[in-house]
C-alpha positions in Angstrom: 83.7 0.2 252.1 84.2 3.3 249.9 83.2 6.6 251.5 81.1 9.2 249.7 83.0 11.9 247.8 81.8 14.7 250.0 83.0 13.1 253.3 86.4 13.9 254.6 86.6 11.3 257.3 84.2 8.4 258.0 83.5 6.9 261.5 86.4 4.4 261.4 89.0 6.7 259.8 91.8 8.1 262.0 92.5 11.8 261.1 96.1 13.0 260.8 97.7 14.4 264.0 97.3 18.0 263.0 93.6 17.6 262.5 93.2 16.0 265.9 95.3 18.8 267.6 93.3 21.6 265.9 90.1 19.8 266.9 91.3 19.7 270.5 92.2 23.4 270.5 88.7 24.2 269.1 87.1 22.1 271.8 89.0 23.9 274.6 88.0 27.2 273.0 84.4 26.2 273.0 84.5 25.2 276.7 86.5 28.3 277.7 83.9 30.7 276.2 81.1 29.0 278.2 83.0 29.2 281.5 81.5 32.7 281.8 78.3 31.1 283.3 79.8 29.5 286.4 82.2 32.5 286.7 79.3 34.9 286.9 77.5 32.7 289.4 80.5 32.6 291.6 81.0 36.3 291.4 77.4 37.1 292.2 77.5 34.8 295.3 80.7 36.5 296.5 82.8 33.3 296.3 86.5 33.9 297.3 88.9 33.9 294.4 90.9 30.8 295.4 87.7 28.8 295.6 86.6 30.1 292.2 89.9 28.9 290.7 89.5 25.5 292.2 85.9 25.1 291.2 86.6 26.2 287.6 89.5 23.7 287.5 87.2 20.9 288.7 84.6 22.0 286.2 87.1 21.8 283.3 88.2 18.3 284.5 84.6 17.1 284.6 83.8 18.5 281.2 86.9 16.8 279.8 85.9 13.5 281.3 82.3 13.9 280.0 83.6 14.6 276.5 86.0 11.7 276.7 83.2 9.3 277.7 81.2 10.5 274.8 84.0 10.2 272.2 85.2 6.7 273.3 83.1 3.6 272.6 83.2 1.4 275.7 80.4 -1.0 275.9 77.1 0.9 275.5 78.6 4.2 276.5 79.8 6.8 274.0 78.9 7.6 270.4 82.4 7.7 268.9 81.8 11.3 267.7 83.3 14.5 269.0 80.5 15.8 271.2 82.1 18.3 273.7 80.5 18.8 277.1 80.1 22.4 278.1 78.2 24.7 280.5 75.1 26.3 279.0 72.9 29.2 279.7 70.3 26.8 281.1 72.7 26.1 283.9 72.8 29.7 285.0 69.3 30.7 286.1 68.4 27.6 288.2 71.9 27.7 289.8 71.6 31.4 290.7 68.1 30.8 292.2 69.5 27.9 294.2 72.4 30.0 295.5 70.1 32.9 296.5 67.9 30.4 298.4 70.9 29.2 300.3 
C-alpha cells in the first residue's frame, strides 16, 4: 500500500532510531513538566522530602507503563499510537480537596 505524499510514517512503518529516541525525549519532557501538579500537592500537605521522591518515582513508572500499554497492540488493548500518559490539572483540585479532608 502506498502512503500519501504528506505522511512521513504510516501506522506499520518503523521510524529510524534517531526519530524514536527524539520522540522518547519529547515524551519525558512532556511528563516532567506536568509533575508540578503532584509536587505542589505533596508540598501543600507537608509530605516529607524522601516520601515525595519515592512517590514521584512511582508516578513516573506508572505513567511509563500507561504509555507503553497504549503504544503496544496486545489483544484489544493499545492503539499503536504514541499517546503519552501524564498528570493533568484536573488531577490537582480533587486531590487537594481529598488531602485536606484527611
